[in-house]
N, C-alpha and C positions, 0 to 999 in steps of 0.2 A: 326403329324404335328409338325414341330421343332418351339417352342416358342422362340421369340427374347429375348436376354438376358436383355434388358430394362424392358420388361414385366415380366420377372421372377423376377427381383430385386424389381419391385412395388408391386408384389404379395406377396413376403416376408415380406414386412412392410406395411400391409393394414391400420392399425390404423392411422399412421402419414399421408399417402398420402391421406386417406380419409378426415383428418382433413384439409390437405392443399387443396384438392378439395371442401371441404365445404367453407372454407375461401375465394378461389378464386370465387367460383360462387356467393356467398353473396356479395362480393365486387364488381365484375363485373356487376351481376344483379342490384345492388343499383345505381351503377354510370351510367349504361345504363338508368335505370329508371329516375335519376335525369336529365340526359341529355335529355331525352324525355320529362320530367315533364317542364323543363325549357322553350323548345321550345313550348309546348302545351300551357303551361299558358301564355307566352307571346302572342301567336297567339289569344287564347281565349280571353285574356284581350283586345287585340286591337279590335277584333270582338264586344265584349261586350261594348266597349267605343263607337264605331260607331253605335251600335243599340241604346243605351241610350242617345247619343249626341243629342242635340237641334237642331231644324231647324236653327236657326241662327247660330249654330257652323258649320254645314255641308254644308251651302249653300253658293255659290258664286254669288254675284249680280253684274251686270254690267248695268250702266245706261248711256244713252247718249240724247242729244237734237235733235230730229228727225222731218222730215215733211213727206209727202206723197211720196216724191222722194227718200230721203236718206234711210227711213226705210227699204225696201227690201234689199238693199245692206249691211247695218249694221247688219240686222238680219242674213243673210247669213254668214257674217264675224264672229259674235259672236259664232254662233253655230258650224262653222267649228274650230274655235280656242278651244273652249270647248271639243269638240270631241277629238281634238289632245292632250289636256293637260291630260285628264282622260283615254286616251286609248280606249274609246268608249263614244257614244253619250250619255250625262246624259239626264235626264228629264228636260227640260227646259220650263218655263212658261214665257210669255211675258205680261207685264202689261203696259197699256198706260191710262193716265188720260188727259181730256181735259182742255181747258180754261174755265173760268166761264160763266154761261149763267143765264139770268134774270128768276127767277119765272114767270109763267103766271100771267099776271094781275098787275105786280109791275113794269112796265116800266119807269113810271116817277118818282119813289120814289128816295130820295137821297141816302138812304142806303137800296136798296131792298135785299131781300132774294135770294140767288144763288143756281144754280144747276151745277152738273158737270156730263159729260159723261166718260165712261171708258170702258176698254176692258181687260179680263184676260183669255187667251187661256186655262187654266187649271181649270177654276172655276167649272165646272160640276163634277170634281173629288172631290172637297172640300165643295160642297153645293148641296142643292136639291130643285126643284121647289115644293112650296107648294100649288101653284096655276098656271095655264097655262103652258107654255113651255118656253124652251131658245129661245133667238132671233135668226133670220135669216137674211140673206143679200136680197136685192131687195125691190121693193115696193116703192111708193111715199113717204110713211111716214117710218121714222126710227123705227125699232122694238127695243124695249129696255126692260130688265128685272129689277125688283127694289128689295132691300131686305125689309124683313118684317118691320124693324125698320124704313127704310126711307119711306116706304110705310105709316107707321103709322105718321110720322112725316109731311109728305106733303099732306096727303089725296089722293093720287093718287090711283085708283082702276084697277083692270085687265080690259083691253079692252079701257080704256079712252085714248082719243086722245087730245092733246093739242100742241100749238105752243109756243116755247121759243126762244128768241133771244141772239146772242152772246152779251156779254156785251162790247166788245172792237169794234167790227164793226158793230154790229147791224144785222147781217145776221141771217134770220130766220130758224128754224128747226122744222118741224112737227114730233111729236114723238106719237108712239102708245105703250101703256104697254102691253106687251104679256105675261109676267110671273112675279110671286112674288116668291123670293127663301129665303131659310134659310141657313145660314153657318153652317157646321158640329161642328166647334169649333171656334166661334166668339172671345175668347181670346187667341187663340193659338198664338205662336211666327210667324206662318206664315203671320199674318196680322199685326204685329208689326208696321209697317210704313204705314198701311192702316186703320187708325182710322176711315175715312170717311165711308169706305166699312163694318167695322165691326160695327160701331155704326149708321150709317145712316145719322148722323148730326155732324156737328162741329160749335161751337159758338165761336166767336172772334169778331173783329170790324163789320164783316159780318157773318151772318148766312148761312151756306152752307149745302145743302142736295144732297143725292145720294150715290154714282154714280149710274147713269141709264147705266146699262152694254149692250153693243152692240156687235155684231160680229166684229171680228178683221178687216175683210175687210171693213165693213161699217165704222169702226173707222178711218183706214187709207184713206178712201175715202173722208169723211165728216168732220173729226175733227182734222186730223193730220196737225195742222198748228204751226210747231216748239213748240211741245209739248215734254215732257220727257218720255221716254221708258225705262223701267227696265226688264232686263232678269234676271231671278233667276234660277240657275242651282242646281240640286239634283243629284249629282253622286251616283252610286251604289259602296258603299265602304264596302260591307258585305264580300267580299272576299280578303279584304287588308291584307298583310302580314307586320310583323315588318320591314323587309328588304326594302319595298317600301315607309315607312313614310317620310323618309327625303327627298329622291328624288322627291317624289310627293308634298310635302311642298314647296320645291324650284321652282318646275314647276309652281305649282298654285299661287305662290306669284308674278310671272312675268307675268301674264295673262295681264294685263293693258300695260305693256311695249310692248308686242308683238302686242297688238291690236293697239296702237298707231302708231308703226312701219308699220303696215299694212295699216294704212289710217284713222283709226277712232280716230281722234286728239281729240274729246271731249268725249271719252268713259272713265267712271270713274268706278273702280272695288272696291268692299268691300267685307268683309267677314272675318269670324274668322277661317276658314279651315285651312290656313297655319300655323296659331298659335296652332290650335288643334293638327294637325299632328306632329308639333315639340314637343309639350309637350308629346305626345303619344311615340315618338320616345325616349325622355329622360326617360320617365317612363319605357319603355321597356329594355332600358339600364340598369336602376337602378334594375329593377327585375332580369336580367341575372346577374349583379355583384354580388348582394346579394346572389344569387344561388350558386355562386361559393365558399362562406364561408362553408356550409355543405359539399361540394364536395371535398374541400382541407382537412377539418378535417377528412372526411371518408378516403381520400387517405393516410394520416398520419397513421391513426389507422390501416388500412388494410395492409399498407406497413409494420408496425412494426409486426402485428399479423402473417405475411407471414415469416417475418425474423426469428421470434421466433420458428415458426414450422420448417422452414428450419434449425435452429441451432441445434434443437432437432434431425431432421433427419441426419444432418451431424455428430453430436456427436455420435447417435447410430451406423453410418457407419464408424467410424472413424477407427478401427481395421481393417476393411474389405478393406477400400480404402488403407490403408497402405499395407496390405498384397497383394493386385493387384498391387500395385507399386513395390514391392519388387519382384514380379513375372514378371516384365517387361513391365507392362501397362504404356503408356506414359501420360503425363499431358492432351495432347489433346484427347486420347482415354477416360480418366476419366472425362474430362469436357463434351464429348459427351455424355457418359452414364448419367451424371447428368443432362444435358441439355435435352436429349431425355426424361427422366422420368418426367421432369417439364413440358415440352410440352404435355406428355400424359395426365397430369392432367389439364392443363390448356385450351389446345384446345377444349375439350366438353364443358368447361365453356363459351367459346367465342361464340360457335355455339348456346347455349341454352339461354344464357343470353338476346337477343333480344327478344325472344318469350315470356320471363318471365317478361319483362318490362310492357307491357299493363295490366296484370292481377294486378300487384303490383300497378300501378297507379290507377286502378280501386278501390282499396282499400283506396288510399289517397283520392279519390275523395269522400268518405264517411264522410270525416271530417267535422265537423260543420261548420268551416270557410270556407271551400271550397264549401260546399253544399250550404250554404246560399247564396252565390254570384250568384247562378244560373248557373254558368260555368260548363258545361260538357267536360271534358278533352277527346280529340279523339287523342291519342297518334298514330304516324305511324311508323312502322319498316322499315326503308329504308336503303339505302347503307351507309349513315352516322352513323346509329345506329350500323350496323356491323363493321365500321371502329373504333368506340370508343370501341366497346366490344373487338375486336381483339387486339387493343392497350393496354387497360388495362390487358388483359390476358397475352400478351406478357411480359409486365413489370413484372406483377406477376410471370411468369415463370423465368424470370432472377433474382429476388429476391429469388426465391425457389433454384435456383441451384447456387447461388453466394457462400453460405458457403461451398458447396461439392468442388466447383472449387478452392476455397482458400486454402483447407487443402490438395488438391491432391498431393502437393509438398512435403509433410512430409513423412518421411520413418517410418517404424513399430518401431524403436527404439526410434525415436523422438516422436511418439505417445504414447508409453508407458512411456517414461519420463514426457510426458505433463499432463498424468492422475494424479489425486489427488485431493486435496482440491479445488483448483483454488484460484485465488486472492481475496481481499475484495473490490478492485476496478476494474471497467469494464475499457475498453479502451477508451471509450467516456469521462468518469470522469477523467480517468488519463490524457487525452490529452488536457483538458479544453475545449472541444468541447460543452458541454452544456452552459458554460459560454458565448461562442461566440454567440451560438444560442440565447441566452437570449437577448445579444446586438442587433442583427438583429431584433429579436421579438419587442424590445424596441423602435428601430428606426421606424418600421412599424406602431406601435400603436402611437407614437407620431406624425407620418405624418397624421394618421387617425383623430386624435384630432385637428391637425391643420387646415387640409383641410375640415373637417367635413363631409366626406363622401368617399366611395372607388371609387367614380367617380369624376375625377378631369378634369380640362381643358387640352387639348392637345396643341402641338405647332402649329397646324393648326387652333386653334381657337374653335374647337368643343369639345365634352366630349368624355372621354375615361376611360377604366378600368386601374386603376394603380395596376399592379401586386404585388408590394411589399406590399402596403396597404392591398389589398384584402387577401393576405396570412397571414397578421398579427395576427389574432385569432388562426389560426392552429399553427402557429410558437409560440406563446405565450403559447398555452396549451403543445406543445411538450416540449419546454424550461423548463417550470414549472415542468412537470412530470420528466424530466431528473434531474433536481435539486432535487426533491423528493427522487431520489434514493441514494443521499448521505445520507439520513437519516437512510437507511435500515441496514448498518452495525451498527451503533451507537444505533438505537432503539433495535436492536436484542441483543447487548451485555448487554444493560440495562436489557432486558427482561430475559436473561440467569442468571444475577447476583441474579434478584428478585425470580426467580423460583428454583434456587439451594438451596436456604436456607429453602424452604418449604418441607414437608415430602412426598408430592405426586410424584410418579415417571413420570407420563405422561407429565404434564406441563414442568417439567425440562427437559425431554428428546427432547420435541418439540422445546423447545426455544434454548437448546444446538444445535439442528440440523440447525435451521435457522442462529444462531450465526456462526456455523462451515462452512457453505457454502451459504453466504448471496447472492451471484450473481445468485444462481439456483432459488431464489424467487424473485428477482429483475424484472425479465422479465415478469412473470404474474403480478406482483404489478404495473409495468407501464402500462400494457395493460388494467388492471381494473381501475388504476387512469384515464388514458386518456379517456375511455369509460365513467364513471361516469361523469367526466369534461365535456364531449361533451353532456351528456345527460341533466346536470343541466343547461348548457348554453342555449341549445335548448329550454327547458321548460322555462327559464328565459326570453328569446328573445320573445318567443310566448306571454308570459303573459305581458312582457313590451310593445309590439306592442299593444296588445287588450287594455290595460290601456291607452296607448296615444292615440288611437283613440277615446276613450270615452272622454279623457281631450281635444282633439281638438275640438270635438262637442261642449262640454261644453264652451270652450274658444269663439268659433266663435259664438254660439247662445246667451250665457250667461244666458238665461231664456228658460223655456220650450217651450215657442210660443212667437216669437218676430215679430211684425207687423210693417212695415214701409210704408210710402207713404205720399202725401201732407196731411198736416194739416187740410185741409178742401177742399171740393168739392161740386158740385151741389147735389149729392145724400146724402153725410153726411157732415154736416158743422161741424165748429170747435168744437161746444157743443155737436154735435149729434154722431161723431165717437166713442167716448168713450162709449156711451150707447150701441152701436151696438156690439162693440167687447167685452165688458164685459158681453154681455148677451149670448155669444157663449156657447153652451153646455160644461159642464166639467171645466169651469174656475173656479178657487178658489182663486186667487189673481190677481190684476191687478195694473199697474201703468203707467200714461204718462210719456213719457220721451223725451228729447231733445238729438239729437246726431248728430254732424254735426263738421267739421274742424274749428278750430279757430287759434289765435294766442296768445300766453301766453309767456311773457318775451322776445320777438323776436324769439321764436321758434314755428315752426308749430306743432300744437298738436290737437287731438281728444278731444272735449268737450262732456261729458257725464253727464246727469243729470237726476235722476230719485227719486223717494219716498224712502228715507233711512230707513223709518220705515217698507218698505216691503222687504229689503234686505234678511232677513232669507229666505223669500218664493220665491224670484225671482231672486237674483243676486247670479250667480255661479262662485266662485272663489276659486281656487285650494289653499289649505291651505299654500304650501310652496311659493306661490308668493307673500305673504304678512307676515310681522312679527305680525300682528294684525288680531284677527279673523273677520269674517263677521259681527258678532254680535257687536263687539267692534267698527269697522268702522261706523256701523249704528248709533251707539250712538254719536261718535266723530263728525260725519257730520252733526247732527241737530243743526242748529244755530238760528238766529233771525227769527221768523216768523212774517209776516204782520198780522195787525188786519184786522177784516172784518165786514161788516154790512150786515147780511142776511136778504134776502128778503122774505117776507111771502108769502105762497101760490105757485102757478105755473105761475107766470106772464108772459105774452106774449109780453108786451110793457112797456117800462119805460119812464117817463117824468123827466128830469133833470132840474133843475133851478140853474143858476150859476151867480154869480156877478164877474165881472172883471174890473179892473182899466184900462185895456189897450186891445187893439185888438189882437188876435192871435188864432192859432189853439189848440185844446184841445182833450183830450179822457179819456173815462171813462174805467176803468180796472174792468172785471168781472171774476168770477170763478165759477165752477159748483162743484157738490158733489163728483165728481171724481177727483177734483183738477186740472182741466185744465184752464187755464188763456187764456182771450181774450180781446184784447183792442178794443173798440168801438169808432169810430172817431165821435166827436161831432161838426166837421165843425169849420169855423172861428168864435170865439166869437167876440162880438162887445163890445164896452166899455159899462159898466152897467149892467143891468139885462139881462140874457139871458135863454129863455126857448127852450130845445130841446128835440123832440119827436124820440123815438128808438124803431124799431121793432125787436123783439128778434127771431122772427120766422126763418129769414134766416140762423141763428146760427145752427139750428138743421139740415138743409138741406131738401131735398124732401123726404127722407126715414129714416131720424134720429130723435131722441127724445132727448130733453134737460134733463140732470141729475139733478134734483132738490134736494135740494134747491139751488139757486143761491146767490151769495154774491158779494157785492161791495167791491173791495179791495182798491179803491182809484181813484183820478181824477188828471190828469197830464196835465198841460199847459206850459211847458217849464219852462223858467224862469220868468214869468210874476208875479210881487208881488202883494199882495192884492186880490189873488184869493179866493173866498168863496163859498162853496156849501150851497145854501140857501132852497132847497127843493128836494125832490125825491118821485116820485109817481110810484107804481106798479099797473098796470091795473086800473088805477084811485085811488087807496087807497094810501093816503099818508104814507110815511115811515119815522120815526124820524131820524134826521141827526145830533143829538146833539153831538155825539162822533166825527164828522169829525173835524181834526186838521189840519192846515197849517204845512207843513213840508218845509224844504229848497228845492230849485230849482224848485218852482212852483208846488209842489206835495200836494194834499190833502189825507190824509190817515186817517185811524182808529186806534187810539192809540197814546200815548204820544210821542212827539218828542225828539228823543235821538240819539246819536251817535251809528251807528251799529257798531257791532263786526266785526273783519276781517271774511272774506268768508272761512269757513272750507272746505278744499279739500283733495282728496287723489290723489297723482301724481305719475307717472312712475318715476322709479328710475334715468332714464336719464335726465328727465325734472327737477328733484329735484337738480341733480347735476349742470345743467346749470343755474338754478335760485339760486344756492348757499344756499339753504334752507334745513335743517334737519328736522325731524319729531319734532313738537313742536316749530318749529320757524315760525315766519310770516314776511311780508314785504309788500311794495307797488310793484306791478309789472304792466307791461302793459297786459291788459286782454281784448281781443276781442276789440281793438282799443281804449281802455280808461284805466286810471290808477285806479287800485283797490287793496284794502289791502286784503290779503289772509293769511291764516295759514295753514300749512301743518300738518295735522292729521294722516297721514298714507302715506306709499309707496308701490307700488306694482312693481314686475319686468316686468310684461307685463299686460295691462289693458284688460279685456274681451271685445270682439268684435272688437278690434284694429287689424290692420295689423302688421305684423312681423316688429319689430324695430320701431314701429311708438309711438311717444310720447303722452301721454293722461292725462286728468285730469278729476277727478269724483267730482261731488258735489250733494247735495241734493236737489230736485227739487223745494221744497217750499222755502228753504233758499236762492236759486239762484234767484228765482222770487222776493222774498223780496227785495234782493240786487238791482236787476234791477229797481224795482219800486222807491226805495229810490234815485237812480241815475238818475230818469225820462227817463229811456231807455225803449224801447218796450218790452212786455213780451215774453218769449220765447214761441214758438209753440210747440205743441205736435207732433213731427216729428215721433214719435214711440210709440208703445203700448207694454209693457212687461207683459206677462201672465204667470201665472202658471197653469198647469192642469196635471192630471193623465193620460189622454188619449187625443191627439191632433186631432186623425182622424176626429171626428164629427165636430169639429170647423173648421178644413181645408176644409171639403167637403161643408160646408155653404159658406165659403169665395171663393171656386171656382164657386159656382152657383151664386155669386153676384159679376162678375166682374166690375160693376159699382161703386163698392167701392174704386176701384184703391188701392188695398193692396197688398203688397208684403210680403211674408211669409218665415220666418226662423224657422223651426221646428228642436228643439235639437235632439229629437230621430229619425227624418228622416234623419238628417244629419250623426248621428252616424251610422246609417244603410248603408249610402252610403259610408262612410270611411271603414267600416267593410266589406262591400261586394265587394270592389274594387279587381278584380282578381289580378291584379298586386302588390298590397299591401299584399295579402294573400299568394303571391308565396313563399316568404321565410318561412312562417310558416309551409306549406306543405313540402317543401324540408327539413327543420330542423327536421321534424316528421319522415320523411323517414330516414334521416341519422343518427337520434338517434336510430331509431330500429334496423338499420344495426349494428351500433357500438356496442349496447348491445349483438347483436348476435354473432359478432367477438369476443367480451370480454368472453362471456360465453363459446364459442367453444375453445378458446385459453386456458382459465384456466382449462376446462375440459381435454383437451389434456396433458398440462403440469402435472397436477395433476396425471392423470393416467400413465404417462411415468415415472414420478419420483418415484411414488410409485412401478412400475414395476422393475425399476432399484434396488429397496431396498429389494426385496424378502429375500435375503439371511439374511439382517438385521432383518426382521420380523421373520424369521425363528429362529433365535438365541434369540430374544426376547421371542418367544414362548417356546423355550427349557429352558429359565430361569424362566419360570413360569408366564409370562405375560399374563393377561386376555385379552378378547375381549375388554372390555371397557377402558383398558389402552392403547390399540394400538388406539382405536377411538379418546381417549383423547389426545394422542399425535399428531396424524394427524390432530385433530382439533385445537390443539394449533398452529401447524405450518400454517395452512391454515387461522386461524383467524389472525395471525399476517398479512398475506397477504391482507385478506378481510378488516380487520378493518383499516390498514394503507391506503389501496387504497380508500375505502370509505371517510375516514376523508380527506386525501390529495387531492381527486378528487373534493370533494364539496368546499374545500377551495380554491383550484385552480379556479374552477369556479366561485366564488364569486368575486375573485380578477380580472380574466380577463373579467367577464361579466361587472362589473363595468366600466372598462376602454374601453370596445369595443361596448357593446350592445346599449348604447345612441346614439352612432354615426352612426350605421348602420339602425336605425329606421329613415326613410325620408319620405318626401312626394312623390307623384307620380311624381314630377317634379324635384326630386333630390335636393330639398331645405330643410333647416333645419326646424323641427317641432316647431310650436308655440301652446302652452307653450312648454318649454324644456322637454326632456323626463326624466322621473324618473325611475330608474332602479328596477325591481320589480321581486323578487323570490317568487314563489308560494311554500310556505315552507310546506304546507300541502301535495301537490302533489309531491314534491321533497321526503319528508319522505316516502310517500308510495312508491315511486320508489326505495328508497334505501332498504326498508324493503322487498320489492318483490326480488330485486337483492340478497340480503342476504339471504333469505329463498332459492332460487334456488341454490346459491353457497354452503350452508350448506348441501342440499339435494345431491348435488355431492360428497361431502367429505364423508357424512355418507354412501352413496351407495358404495363408493369405498372402505371405511374402512370394510364394511360387506363382499364385494367380497374378499378382501384381506385376511379376516379372514377365509372365506370358503375355499378359495384356499389353505391356509396354512394346513387346517384341513385335506382336501383331499389328500394333499401331504404326511402327516403323516401317513395316514391310508395305 
């Protein structure tokens, strides 16, 4: 069978075509895998976000005022609209609550206790009966089920019947309790607006119990007298794709408008689903945009590697092409031969690559940051994958055939005259194209730094990927590598002069060879430089991203565990909350804190106060955010401290005796052993002597314990002159009050009366600029509605726990309370507790089991895990790893082929050296010198290029999932240990290639001689 000419030509040069096949297959497979990875990770990220989203985020609620007539119509209208919005009927639960009914036996009371009835058609899915059954319709008495907590509070028992009357019209209702139920998760977000259902009782001006849950038909018939109905829709979003995010967000956001147009004028729609979908769409766009960074870098490297192989192939066939030309072969015929040969290599790669993509992604899924996210990639080989594969392979075929087609016009004589040393400067350098490319790359990076992200606003008002910005890193690496080639001739000449003065032959011959033909070595050097630069940038990006995630968690939490909530409640009082939280397992340090918005010098700011003495254990501040260390700030913030009168024992009651010259209100200021301050109202003082009894038990709450010893900090009675503390008793025992001294503004405190020093504060840089105060300077500013003298003892670029770009001021807890007491201001409540712990899990479990404490938890480690495990945030790291591995593969393959071809072309030279008496060590030394030049220059210039480009680019591509800048700012981090290990491994592999080639060349020469 006759073999086609294109196949014969390919078989005559197996090494170069095999190298071309390997390069195209590696590039095509990697690019296909990256495409599949970007699609899979975006879809997996959306699914993961939907799975982990809270009930509040995914639920759309619609409320309306209804009665027995309008409810059926509104119910049908709402359900139809929700089904049309989500494409399928979502799970809808309808909740109704009645007007108030009077508790049995309290009809004549002025403030009777009240009952409410309710209906929740999905309650049986989220609660279970512990006694009896769920209510049914029919019968003379209304069947009702009641929660365990409400049953305990009201005393209602299973089977009990009673009559209650409507508070508004007095209409009686006979009720029979047929079931007692327990909610599966009483503190879940599902019941966020159902405090009565989750707790069984609400206290206010009236005490209300219930609700007594009845069947929906019963409620509509008996209780629907202009009551509020709430429909909660839970759509199935498990199969949601990134492409549907924004359209669904827009559709869900207009549900209220469409209901109003359909006739439900008083329907109100609420829910965070449109915002969640919009944020996910932005996050998906950010993930896709950042995935283009390794794709473009790999395209540049693969393209150059193929051009290098194509040039070697064209150089090897230069005389053959010239002979064919001289024998009548036209340009079209020669181009067809070159193109057919390129397609012969590229087409199999295009067919195989889509099937190699999933196994490659299976390896990527083993990466720790992908595996820890819990996402399991499920890539699909579809038509789009084959289109990408064939497109990449076709482009590779064009690059492979291009040099042969370009040289097809030269004659045999022209080819002979063109052979020789070659120039010392390439075409790109001669034309200044590298400088032009550098200018374009500089423009792209400048735009990246200006806009802060590769995702920018489009003309239509949305977000889009800026192609110039996203190509900036790849262009910068290529431009830097091309500029580095200008060093090759200069460095080679210097090496030649140095080695020529030494007595050894091998280094001198090697340096002379590089100096004689620098462009032969420039190609492999650029290939290795780009690969090393891509590798270092990839490693630095991954390390920087992971460090930034830890920094974000530290900045947002500021402490290992931060608890916020009301400063006091029925379960834990003002002086009982601290005892409960500090008794949590694993707590090693704690401080009460005040954190709330305030106004400083006309600027809105966050006021943060906590115990400065605990900064070293509690306060996490990244060192670069402040010129002073945390320890230095701790010392500088400690200012004036108020005196105290410590109460002996563990008193439960106080008796205060005060003489006053005028009538007016007064309050006693106490503090406990944990540093919590609490003002106790003494009521209206009358002129003359006053005796006030104070019960301290409510300060602990029902489940709390006071942290003894207690201390009296002072007594405040406004601007009343002549106020005098004449006596104090704790549980009937007198406490000496000789140290009580009258201070200005009607304050009695313990300690000498003196002018307080300015309040030491740490402020954000923006607030310091607004106040026109530098570190060490002080002045009077308007602080929380009053004029206060402050001294700036430090500035921070961003205050922990503050929002991005929010101004803030930090003060010592005790010092701030002292200044408030001196100014007769109310004491600051402990709105938060900052805790240090090595393991927060046991403490969080106890907090979860005690929802009545009303505590919101911010866990630093949990927050760090959430940021780390975000699939969309981890997408770039996996893509960079895949691109880095492919880049090293292309570089090693290109280096191997170039080295083998260059050595094969110099067989005659090696034979002459052998004839002149050169030994194997000298031949190896010469080759080692030549390749050491390429390897050393590539490793050094690639690492240096990566450091420069990484510093400019990496901090800008590390973003939040919503395409916003990270707070605190990103710090560029290079893992030098890992980089050194990578460089050493690459060096070992390349040196092994050179050693193997030298041994093969030496053995080949010996066989030829024999």
